[in-house]
TIDRENSE-728577 format. One line per field, with one value per residue (C-alpha): residue number from 1; residue in one letter; x, y, z. Coordinates in Angstrom, 3 decimals, decimal comma. Layout:
BEGIN
i NUM;...
aa a;...
x X;...
y Y;...
z Z;...
END
This chain:
BEGIN
i 1;2;3;4;5;6;7;8;9;10;11;12;13;14;15;16;17;18;19;20;21;22;23;24;25;26;27;28;29;30;31;32;33;34;35;36;37;38;39;40;41;42;43;44;45;46;47;48;49;50;51;52;53;54;55;56;57;58;59;60;61;62;63;64;65;66;67;68;69;70;71;72;73;74;75;76;77;78;79;80;81;82;83;84;85;86;87;88;89;90;91;92;93;94;95;96;97;98;99;100;101;102;103;104;105;106;107;108;109;110;111;112;113;114;115;116;117;118;119;120;121;122;123;124;125;126;127;128;129;130;131;132;133;134;135;136;137;138;139;140;141;142;143;144;145;146;147;148;149;150;151;152;153;154;155;156;157;158;159;160;161;162;163;164;165;166;167;168;169;170;171;172;173;174;175;176;177;178;179;180;181;182;183;184;185;186;187;188;189;190;191;192;193;194;195;196;197;198;199;200;201;202;203;204;205;206;207;208;209;210;211;212;213;214;215;216;217;218;219;220;221;222;223;224;225;226;227;228;229;230;231;232;233;234;235;236;237;238;239;240;241;242;243;244;245;246;247;248;249;250;251;252;253;254;255;256;257;258;259;260;261;262;263;264;265;266;267;268;269;270;271;272;273;274;275;276;277;278;279;280;281;282;283;284;285;286;287;288;289;290;291;292;293;294;295;296;297;298;299;300;301;302;303;304;305;306;307;308;309;310;311;312;313;314;315;316;317;318;319;320;321;322;323;324;325;326;327;328;329;330;331;332;333;334;335;336;337;338;339;340;341;342;343;344;345;346;347;348;349;350;351;352;353;354;355;356;357;358;359;360;361;362;363;364;365;366;367;368;369;370;371;372;373;374;375;376;377;378;379;380;381;382;383;384;385;386;387;388;389;390;391;392;393;394;395;396;397;398;399;400;401;402;403;404;405;406;407;408;409;410;411;412;413;414;415;416;417;418;419;420;421;422;423;424;425;426;427;428;429;430;431;432;433;434;435;436;437;438;439;440;441;442;443;444;445;446;447;448;449;450;451;452;453;454;455;456;457;458;459;460;461;462;463;464;465;466;467;468;469;470;471;472;473;474;475;476;477;478;479;480;481;482;483;484;485;486;487;488;489;490;491;492;493;494;495;496;497
aa x;x;x;x;x;x;x;x;x;x;x;x;x;x;x;x;x;x;x;x;x;x;x;x;x;x;x;x;x;x;x;x;x;x;x;x;x;x;x;x;x;x;x;x;x;x;x;x;x;x;x;x;x;x;x;x;x;x;x;x;x;x;x;x;x;x;x;x;x;x;x;x;x;x;x;x;x;x;x;x;x;x;x;x;x;x;x;x;x;x;x;x;x;x;x;x;x;x;x;x;x;x;x;x;x;x;x;x;x;x;x;x;x;x;x;x;x;x;x;x;x;x;x;x;x;x;x;x;x;x;x;x;x;x;x;x;x;x;x;x;x;x;x;x;x;x;x;x;x;x;x;x;x;x;x;x;x;x;x;x;x;x;x;x;x;x;x;x;x;x;x;x;x;x;x;x;x;x;x;x;x;x;x;x;x;x;x;x;x;x;x;x;x;x;x;x;x;x;x;x;x;x;x;x;x;x;x;x;x;x;x;x;x;x;x;x;x;x;x;x;x;x;x;x;x;x;x;x;x;x;x;x;x;x;x;x;x;x;x;x;x;x;x;x;x;x;x;x;x;x;x;x;x;x;x;x;x;x;x;x;x;x;x;x;x;x;x;x;x;x;x;x;x;x;x;x;x;x;x;x;x;x;x;x;x;x;x;x;x;x;x;x;x;x;x;x;x;x;x;x;x;x;x;x;x;x;x;x;x;x;x;x;x;x;x;x;x;x;x;x;x;x;x;x;x;x;x;x;x;x;x;x;x;x;x;x;x;x;x;x;x;x;x;x;x;x;x;x;x;x;x;x;x;x;x;x;x;x;x;x;x;x;x;x;x;x;x;x;x;x;x;x;x;x;x;x;x;x;x;x;x;x;x;x;x;x;x;x;x;x;x;x;x;x;x;x;x;x;x;x;x;x;x;x;x;x;x;x;x;x;x;x;x;x;x;x;x;x;x;x;x;x;x;x;x;x;x;x;x;x;x;x;x;x;x;x;x;x;x;x;x;x;x;x;x;x;x;x;x;x;x;x;x;x;x;x;x;x;x;x;x;x;x;x;x;x;x;x;x;x;x;x;x;x;x;x;x;x;x;x;x;x;x;x;x;x;x;x;x;x;x;x;x;x;x;x;x
x -61,388;-61,054;-60,286;-62,904;-65,111;-62,649;-62,225;-65,226;-64,328;-60,649;-61,037;-63,027;-60,699;-57,435;-58,993;-60,009;-56,465;-54,978;-57,851;-56,929;-53,193;-54,809;-57,657;-57,145;-56,198;-60,197;-58,962;-56,961;-59,192;-62,600;-60,070;-59,527;-62,651;-64,067;-61,647;-61,579;-65,770;-65,590;-62,871;-64,980;-68,237;-66,603;-64,927;-68,458;-70,376;-67,359;-68,017;-71,926;-71,204;-68,797;-71,712;-74,110;-72,049;-70,176;-71,902;-71,576;-68,008;-66,249;-62,753;-61,303;-59,011;-55,663;-56,339;-58,427;-60,903;-64,459;-65,678;-62,565;-61,637;-63,486;-65,142;-66,019;-69,478;-70,597;-73,944;-75,788;-77,927;-74,862;-72,916;-76,383;-76,829;-72,492;-72,745;-75,859;-74,218;-71,351;-73,378;-75,087;-71,783;-70,410;-73,605;-73,421;-70,191;-70,825;-73,704;-71,758;-68,915;-71,697;-73,534;-71,391;-69,030;-65,683;-66,061;-67,199;-64,520;-61,343;-62,957;-62,346;-65,662;-64,628;-62,375;-65,516;-67,629;-65,686;-65,181;-68,919;-69,053;-66,361;-68,685;-71,868;-70,131;-68,400;-71,752;-73,489;-70,550;-69,219;-70,374;-69,395;-71,670;-69,387;-67,621;-71,279;-71,089;-67,588;-68,821;-72,010;-69,584;-66,865;-70,135;-71,816;-68,606;-68,273;-71,588;-71,228;-68,673;-71,018;-74,178;-71,900;-70,206;-71,288;-71,778;-75,151;-77,137;-79,397;-76,843;-75,375;-78,490;-80,096;-75,803;-76,337;-79,636;-78,027;-75,634;-76,941;-79,603;-76,848;-74,171;-77,214;-78,143;-74,246;-74,035;-77,543;-75,798;-72,907;-75,235;-76,852;-73,850;-72,530;-75,635;-75,677;-72,185;-72,752;-75,712;-73,880;-70,419;-69,465;-69,267;-69,686;-72,838;-73,154;-72,274;-74,367;-77,364;-76,096;-75,848;-79,295;-80,758;-79,077;-80,516;-84,171;-84,481;-87,950;-88,986;-86,546;-84,635;-86,642;-83,658;-83,071;-86,170;-85,133;-81,977;-83,647;-86,045;-83,027;-81,359;-84,781;-84,455;-80,874;-81,225;-84,988;-83,393;-80,711;-82,948;-85,990;-88,741;-91,709;-91,747;-88,188;-87,775;-88,449;-84,781;-85,065;-86,964;-84,961;-81,879;-81,743;-83,848;-80,593;-78,044;-76,868;-78,761;-75,781;-75,597;-78,794;-79,227;-76,815;-78,042;-81,231;-80,381;-77,844;-77,852;-81,672;-81,323;-78,130;-80,563;-82,787;-80,376;-79,450;-82,312;-83,272;-79,980;-80,908;-84,005;-83,769;-80,410;-80,766;-83,856;-86,169;-87,420;-89,910;-91,605;-95,161;-93,585;-90,330;-91,742;-95,139;-93,970;-91,803;-95,376;-96,814;-93,645;-93,731;-97,394;-97,178;-94,044;-96,456;-98,948;-96,983;-94,694;-97,838;-98,968;-96,422;-95,758;-99,585;-99,192;-96,304;-96,000;-91,635;-90,422;-87,739;-90,300;-92,213;-89,432;-88,130;-91,162;-91,219;-88,225;-90,471;-93,139;-90,344;-88,586;-92,249;-92,661;-89,675;-89,658;-93,565;-91,875;-89,161;-91,934;-94,097;-91,212;-92,752;-90,537;-92,449;-92,465;-89,072;-87,930;-90,192;-88,432;-84,704;-86,471;-87,987;-85,270;-82,419;-85,228;-85,668;-81,864;-81,845;-85,095;-84,524;-81,086;-82,313;-85,610;-83,464;-80,952;-83,703;-85,208;-81,588;-81,653;-85,453;-83,579;-81,144;-82,956;-85,683;-83,959;-86,983;-88,119;-91,764;-93,856;-96,354;-93,296;-92,839;-94,597;-93,963;-90,618;-91,781;-91,808;-88,569;-86,398;-88,536;-85,941;-86,235;-89,812;-89,845;-87,240;-88,879;-92,277;-90,584;-89,179;-92,480;-94,470;-91,419;-91,283;-95,532;-94,743;-96,598;-95,882;-93,955;-91,527;-88,884;-91,248;-94,553;-92,541;-91,022;-94,225;-96,355;-94,459;-94,385;-98,359;-98,561;-95,985;-98,630;-101,293;-99,754;-98,825;-102,337;-100,879;-103,859;-104,577;-100,959;-101,307;-103,813;-102,241;-99,459;-101,741;-103,394;-100,104;-99,443;-101,960;-100,820;-97,156;-98,610;-100,503;-98,034;-95,266;-97,483;-98,361;-94,953;-95,346;-98,540;-97,561;-93,841;-93,527;-96,904;-98,871;-97,893;-93,248;-92,003;-89,004;-86,135;-82,698;-80,272;-81,317;-78,996;-76,025;-77,693;-75,928;-79,357;-77,481;-74,701;-76,208;-79,131;-77,077;-76,374;-80,288;-81,569;-79,113;-80,693;-84,133;-82,833;-81,515;-84,874;-87,135;-84,970;-84,780;-88,773;-88,868;-86,271;-87,503;-86,770;-83,027;-82,464;-85,077;-82,649;-80,431;-82,806;-84,135;-80,689;-80,527;-83,520;-83,151;-80,609;-82,507;-85,041;-82,692;-80,071;-78,030;-77,014;-75,279;-73,845;-72,444;-70,670;-69,169;-68,652;-67,683;-66,207;-66,542
y -111,078;-108,929;-105,410;-104,185;-103,149;-100,318;-99,058;-96,811;-95,380;-94,725;-93,796;-90,406;-89,843;-90,130;-87,736;-84,884;-84,991;-84,425;-82,047;-79,824;-79,228;-78,106;-75,252;-72,586;-74,915;-75,666;-78,068;-80,025;-79,872;-81,392;-83,996;-85,720;-85,451;-87,287;-89,336;-90,480;-91,223;-93,079;-95,905;-95,474;-96,624;-99,466;-100,632;-100,066;-102,500;-105,332;-105,218;-105,747;-108,838;-110,524;-110,287;-111,653;-114,334;-115,086;-113,732;-111,007;-109,684;-108,629;-106,894;-107,002;-103,614;-104,933;-108,162;-107,808;-110,381;-109,548;-109,140;-107,411;-105,225;-102,399;-104,826;-103,699;-105,500;-105,256;-107,369;-106,713;-103,761;-102,408;-102,853;-101,661;-98,222;-97,784;-97,979;-96,039;-93,343;-93,662;-93,155;-90,149;-88,660;-88,900;-87,127;-84,457;-84,025;-83,247;-80,848;-79,117;-78,213;-76,405;-74,722;-74,133;-71,504;-70,416;-68,977;-72,246;-74,386;-72,467;-72,819;-76,400;-77,306;-80,551;-81,259;-81,550;-82,954;-85,769;-86,468;-86,227;-89,173;-90,839;-90,465;-91,695;-94,868;-95,449;-95,237;-97,873;-100,164;-100,708;-103,470;-100,984;-99,085;-96,872;-96,536;-95,547;-92,778;-91,596;-91,944;-89,757;-87,128;-87,305;-87,167;-84,186;-82,250;-82,068;-80,881;-77,927;-76,812;-77,747;-75,838;-72,281;-72,005;-68,868;-67,106;-65,814;-64,556;-67,682;-69,923;-68,717;-68,421;-71,896;-73,572;-72,266;-74,343;-77,396;-77,321;-77,303;-79,673;-82,096;-81,561;-82,355;-85,487;-86,446;-86,169;-88,308;-90,836;-91,034;-91,693;-94,463;-95,918;-95,926;-97,020;-100,176;-101,111;-101,237;-103,875;-105,647;-105,510;-105,061;-102,755;-104,942;-105,075;-108,759;-109,377;-106,916;-108,867;-112,330;-110,202;-109,088;-112,303;-114,279;-111,347;-111,846;-114,939;-114,904;-111,541;-108,736;-106,150;-102,999;-101,372;-102,821;-101,003;-97,707;-97,836;-98,809;-95,360;-93,721;-94,903;-94,285;-90,437;-90,055;-91,908;-89,766;-86,855;-87,377;-89,207;-86,306;-88,762;-86,680;-85,118;-84,671;-83,203;-79,251;-78,199;-80,213;-77,747;-74,406;-75,726;-77,793;-74,705;-72,404;-74,488;-74,627;-77,374;-79,972;-79,989;-80,093;-83,106;-84,776;-83,950;-84,815;-88,344;-89,181;-87,725;-88,461;-91,609;-92,460;-91,672;-93,895;-97,215;-96,830;-97,445;-100,267;-101,920;-101,535;-102,111;-105,514;-107,068;-106,458;-104,123;-106,664;-108,934;-106,479;-105,533;-104,795;-101,961;-100,614;-101,271;-100,366;-96,674;-96,944;-97,644;-94,516;-92,553;-93,552;-92,986;-89,292;-88,724;-89,019;-87,392;-84,257;-84,451;-85,208;-81,670;-79,729;-80,836;-79,988;-76,449;-74,703;-72,895;-72,962;-76,048;-76,660;-76,562;-79,280;-81,722;-81,662;-82,397;-85,214;-86,173;-86,801;-88,635;-91,152;-91,335;-92,575;-94,540;-96,544;-96,938;-98,377;-101,328;-101,718;-101,702;-103,931;-107,008;-108,907;-110,609;-108,365;-105,299;-105,505;-106,088;-103,206;-100,924;-101,541;-101,372;-97,698;-96,614;-96,968;-95,297;-92,260;-91,831;-91,788;-89,839;-87,211;-86,770;-86,063;-83,622;-81,344;-80,924;-80,422;-77,869;-76,057;-75,713;-73,899;-71,818;-71,175;-70,266;-67,893;-66,896;-67,852;-70,997;-69,451;-71,151;-68,057;-66,624;-69,307;-70,454;-71,772;-73,070;-76,712;-74,466;-73,480;-75,985;-79,256;-81,766;-80,279;-80,296;-83,891;-84,680;-83,352;-84,696;-88,763;-87,816;-86,926;-90,061;-92,248;-89,697;-90,541;-94,316;-94,756;-98,192;-99,169;-96,406;-96,921;-96,047;-98,617;-101,997;-100,754;-99,110;-102,070;-104,927;-102,161;-101,803;-105,725;-106,137;-103,844;-105,839;-109,139;-107,686;-106,233;-103,020;-102,289;-98,325;-97,688;-99,566;-97,224;-94,223;-94,999;-95,909;-92,987;-90,893;-91,793;-89,732;-86,916;-86,967;-86,906;-84,197;-81,906;-82,616;-82,231;-78,979;-77,932;-79,394;-77,784;-73,820;-74,007;-75,504;-75,159;-71,813;-68,618;-68,579;-65,404;-63,968;-64,173;-61,666;-64,284;-67,563;-67,146;-67,420;-70,757;-73,940;-75,925;-78,587;-79,668;-79,296;-81,394;-84,761;-85,262;-85,608;-87,298;-89,965;-90,810;-90,255;-92,984;-94,778;-94,561;-95,701;-98,652;-99,608;-100,257;-101,750;-103,563;-104,678;-108,587;-107,759;-105,834;-108,176;-111,016;-108,520;-106,273;-110,041;-110,932;-107,858;-108,171;-111,781;-110,417;-108,022;-110,585;-113,129;-111,608;-115,138;-114,684;-111,621;-112,731;-115,760;-114,131;-111,239;-113,756;-116,882;-119,137;-117,024
z 149,336;146,124;146,063;144,222;146,883;147,898;144,591;144,542;147,568;146,406;143,030;143,917;147,292;145,344;142,733;145,227;146,976;143,199;142,355;145,182;143,929;140,643;141,832;139,549;136,257;134,979;132,129;133,926;136,511;134,105;132,642;136,024;137,119;134,060;134,123;137,365;136,978;134,115;135,440;139,036;136,852;135,024;138,335;139,792;137,000;137,101;141,361;140,526;138,016;140,806;143,160;140,846;139,941;143,473;146,036;148,602;148,464;151,668;152,401;155,463;155,970;157,398;157,461;160,583;160,350;161,335;163,446;165,196;162,523;159,841;157,076;154,211;152,504;149,111;148,704;145,533;147,095;148,308;144,913;142,669;145,083;144,112;140,394;140,313;142,361;140,031;137,107;138,522;139,709;136,119;134,459;137,284;136,283;132,774;133,397;135,425;132,718;131,037;134,131;137,129;136,472;136,501;140,159;141,811;139,543;141,179;144,468;144,618;143,294;141,880;144,458;146,826;144,205;144,583;148,089;148,214;146,685;148,480;151,317;149,372;148,199;151,669;153,272;151,207;150,871;154,639;156,896;160,137;162,147;163,276;160,057;158,453;160,877;159,454;155,811;156,905;157,936;154,970;152,895;154,765;155,094;151,480;151,187;153,318;150,676;148,006;149,407;150,310;147,082;145,558;148,561;147,567;150,610;150,363;150,205;153,589;155,474;154,732;155,454;158,525;159,055;157,342;159,346;162,700;161,648;160,878;163,616;165,930;164,177;164,079;167,584;168,138;165,988;167,838;171,218;169,084;168,177;171,773;173,228;170,709;171,564;175,078;174,822;171,549;172,692;168,626;166,012;162,896;161,671;160,940;164,914;165,677;164,230;165,778;169,317;169,097;167,790;170,882;172,977;171,663;172,460;173,607;174,368;172,899;175,569;175,714;175,033;171,983;170,981;172,359;170,056;166,896;167,539;168,335;165,032;163,132;164,486;163,410;159,911;159,639;160,209;156,853;154,758;155,552;156,647;158,246;160,609;159,986;156,577;157,876;156,774;153,201;151,321;151,938;152,426;148,929;147,001;146,898;145,408;141,665;139,411;139,633;142,999;143,712;141,860;143,349;146,694;146,047;144,281;146,855;150,114;150,826;149,753;152,033;154,993;153,222;152,774;156,674;157,737;155,586;156,347;159,566;160,030;158,102;159,302;163,367;163,894;163,288;166,402;167,446;164,445;166,047;167,045;165,553;161,649;162,784;163,717;160,391;158,565;160,226;159,190;155,914;155,254;156,471;154,693;151,722;152,432;153,785;150,371;148,178;149,696;149,342;145,430;144,988;146,951;145,431;141,554;141,861;139,919;142,413;145,096;143,530;142,836;146,075;147,705;145,502;146,810;150,274;148,264;146,965;150,831;152,228;149,179;149,363;153,472;153,285;151,511;154,041;156,758;155,087;155,477;152,803;149,828;147,297;148,838;149,640;146,343;145,089;147,702;146,519;142,822;143,051;145,516;142,310;139,764;141,961;142,126;138,303;137,410;140,575;139,197;135,649;136,874;139,033;135,659;133,994;135,872;135,686;132,041;132,603;135,281;133,220;130,007;131,779;135,130;137,064;138,623;139,080;136,804;136,254;134,936;132,401;129,077;125,662;126,282;124,420;121,181;121,325;122,752;121,845;123,046;126,913;126,667;125,661;127,556;130,745;130,108;129,939;133,264;134,283;133,592;134,982;137,769;138,528;137,267;134,573;132,524;131,366;133,060;135,787;138,768;137,833;138,404;141,704;143,371;141,934;144,011;146,816;146,689;146,465;149,377;151,304;150,499;151,494;154,919;155,429;155,435;153,069;154,227;153,147;150,107;148,854;149,715;147,716;144,835;145,570;145,750;141,700;140,576;143,495;141,828;137,964;138,923;140,669;137,752;135,108;136,591;135,275;132,071;131,021;132,720;132,062;128,318;126,897;126,093;124,554;123,988;125,913;125,498;127,829;128,228;128,913;126,888;123,934;125,960;127,632;126,175;125,870;123,689;125,585;129,221;128,013;127,564;130,998;131,916;128,262;129,169;132,385;131,305;128,454;131,507;133,265;130,352;130,048;133,622;133,828;129,790;130,576;133,718;133,091;132,837;135,656;137,994;138,990;140,058;142,128;143,737;144,440;146,910;148,289;149,410;151,055;152,918;153,567;155,125;157,313;157,839;154,196;155,493;158,129;157,065;154,075;156,409;159,642;157,729;160,557;163,514
END
């Protein structure tokens, strides 16, 4: 038992509280938030290495042993996602220094930013299903603040819709947890798995399948799976670029992580129904996302619909439940967090220069801003999964796992989606960066060089994540092994219980 687990949660929590008391001192806020983020990255990296060497790490809060108390658990998947979150948060923070504006900085922007990271890292780390709900709520409350800061009409309109959807999904979450507790009598995830396994000897009870579907609805709303993504294109369209990057890279991925964790740890006894349903919804998510990405001529909308495609690809790998598909899903999940953050930050620079996200009103940017143009080009190739960039390895493993599980149609759709993703994102590059340069009123006021630092670093990470996959693969494989064999997770948490 070590305390490393709680530090990526505790550090942004303490930072957020401190920043509330420094709300009018912008430079002080920046320094505190920046130093805190660097420290969080260091401890997250140390945690990954600790899990690599010593296996799954647990922390029984207040020394109440599992399954009776609240337990934090870091297996390799959790640790990798926490590290990725910490890196993305730091780079979005750097980007915010040059783009978010004093009006937001003085109204608790950096405090809400850190509280959002508390919720995300807490959701990735908790080993208790009710505390997963608690961390979801922390994350969502911070996201409400970040979404509405600025007070524009579109923000207020979309924030009402966003809050209503999440209030309903949170109510469903509590109902699902209550039903689950009434059946298994525990909230500890490892213990839930044991109890469901005991109850499922022979034929699984129908109530377990019903609860599994209810959890899929809850997490599907938060993760934007078909047909529950209806709220996302509008709500994600209105916040500024660094907030949008956080939302696109992290918030939906918490929902995806939650489906992955529950459907591999304890809802795996009736895969003929639950995982077939998940597979169908994942494929429909890919199709719906592709249609949206191709149809729109708005940079933000194109990237937002690509989030839905990625959610479908990842969850298709989870539904196949083979070693290769699970490995691919984890690999692709981390890739997508990195590349979506970079694309949204790059889109933010384009919008800051041109004053619009409409591709019909943008052209020729690469002649004046070659660094911006070629960075976007590499990010676009990585998003589509062009080898040897980061999207290739994960998608290849997912397709291989789909064929192994005899999900031929699904694997074929995943393959086809790569071409259509490439078409949708290259539409941005060809129309926005090529052509005759235009004059834009505010472009000279935009600190493009400073704003490029964060997305360039993210794209470099994406390149090395793909080209250096041989180095990363043992970590991903260790994470997938825990998902494929729930006994590893259960033994680490419950020990001698």
